[in-house]
C-alpha positions as CSV (number, residue, x, y, z in Angstrom):
1,X,-10.2,30.6,-18.7
2,X,-8.1,32.9,-20.9
3,X,-4.5,33.6,-19.7
4,X,-3.2,37.1,-19.5
5,X,-0.1,38.2,-21.5
6,X,2.0,38.3,-18.2
7,X,1.2,34.7,-17.2
8,X,2.9,33.9,-13.9
9,X,4.7,30.7,-13.4
10,X,3.3,29.9,-9.9
11,X,0.9,31.0,-7.3
12,X,3.8,32.6,-5.5
13,X,4.6,35.1,-8.2
14,X,4.3,38.7,-7.3
15,X,4.8,41.8,-9.5
16,X,6.0,45.2,-8.6
17,X,5.0,48.3,-10.7
18,X,7.6,51.0,-10.5
19,X,6.8,54.5,-11.8
20,X,9.7,57.0,-11.8
21,X,9.8,60.6,-12.7
22,X,13.2,61.2,-14.2
23,X,14.9,64.6,-14.1
24,X,14.3,66.7,-17.2
25,X,16.8,65.9,-20.0
26,X,18.1,62.8,-18.3
27,X,15.9,60.0,-19.7
28,X,18.4,58.7,-22.3
29,X,21.2,58.5,-19.8
30,X,18.9,56.9,-17.2
31,X,17.6,54.2,-19.6
32,X,21.2,53.3,-20.7
33,X,22.3,52.9,-17.0
34,X,19.2,51.1,-16.0
35,X,19.5,48.7,-19.0
36,X,23.2,48.1,-18.5
37,X,23.2,47.8,-14.7
38,X,19.9,47.3,-13.0
39,X,18.3,44.8,-15.4
40,X,21.3,42.4,-15.2
41,X,21.7,42.9,-11.4
42,X,18.0,42.2,-10.8
43,X,18.0,39.1,-13.1
44,X,21.2,37.7,-11.5
45,X,19.3,37.9,-8.1
46,X,16.3,36.0,-9.5
47,X,13.9,38.8,-10.4
48,X,12.5,39.0,-13.9
49,X,12.0,42.3,-15.7
50,X,8.6,41.9,-17.3
51,X,8.4,45.1,-19.3
52,X,9.4,48.8,-19.3
53,X,7.9,51.9,-20.9
54,X,8.5,55.6,-21.1
55,X,6.1,58.6,-21.2
56,X,8.5,61.2,-22.6
57,X,5.9,64.0,-22.3
58,X,6.1,63.9,-18.5
59,X,9.6,62.4,-18.0
60,X,8.1,59.1,-16.7
61,X,9.8,55.7,-16.8
62,X,7.6,52.8,-15.8
63,X,8.6,49.2,-15.4
64,X,7.4,45.9,-13.9
65,X,9.4,43.3,-12.1
66,X,8.3,39.9,-11.0
67,X,9.5,37.6,-8.2
68,X,8.5,34.0,-7.8
69,X,9.4,32.8,-4.3
70,X,7.9,31.8,-1.0
71,X,9.4,34.7,0.9
72,X,7.5,37.3,-1.2
73,X,8.6,40.3,-3.2
74,X,9.1,42.7,-0.3
75,X,11.5,40.3,1.5
76,X,13.4,39.5,-1.7
77,X,13.6,43.2,-2.6
78,X,15.2,44.0,0.8
79,X,17.6,41.2,0.4
80,X,18.5,42.4,-3.1
81,X,19.4,45.9,-1.8
82,X,21.5,44.4,1.0
83,X,23.3,42.0,-1.4
84,X,27.0,42.5,-2.3
85,X,26.0,42.4,-6.0
86,X,23.7,45.4,-5.6
87,X,26.1,47.3,-3.3
88,X,28.9,46.8,-5.8
89,X,27.1,48.5,-8.7
90,X,29.1,51.4,-10.1
91,X,26.0,53.1,-11.4
92,X,23.3,54.6,-9.1
93,X,19.8,55.3,-10.4
94,X,18.8,57.5,-7.4
95,X,20.3,60.8,-8.7
96,X,18.1,60.5,-11.9
97,X,14.8,59.8,-10.1
98,X,12.9,62.9,-8.8
99,X,9.8,60.9,-7.6
100,X,8.7,57.3,-7.5
101,X,5.7,55.2,-6.8
102,X,6.0,51.5,-6.1
103,X,3.1,49.0,-6.0
104,X,3.0,45.3,-5.3
105,X,0.6,43.6,-7.7
106,X,-1.0,40.1,-8.0
107,X,-2.1,38.7,-11.2
108,X,-5.9,38.3,-11.8
109,X,-6.7,35.5,-14.2
110,X,-9.3,36.3,-16.9
């Protein structure tokens, strides 16, 4: 069986696809804040940032996170948002995001 590019480390690994619409003209500032603050914060908590993309034509920012734990992604995500580390961030992505779509994904071997 061929392994996909995003090979998960265990059967417990879950992924989340996050699709954000960013306010017009704010993508560069959003990416810098996301890269500097959110990536490090997520990784300190145990998430892995798998990849990120932009679709500049429609002000779209797309990224994928993974979580490998028995409690599952949703529980870990709730704990992350309640954590002192997340609450102490000086930068807030919410004012940049005009719409979002979040989807939990499970890897399909092929």
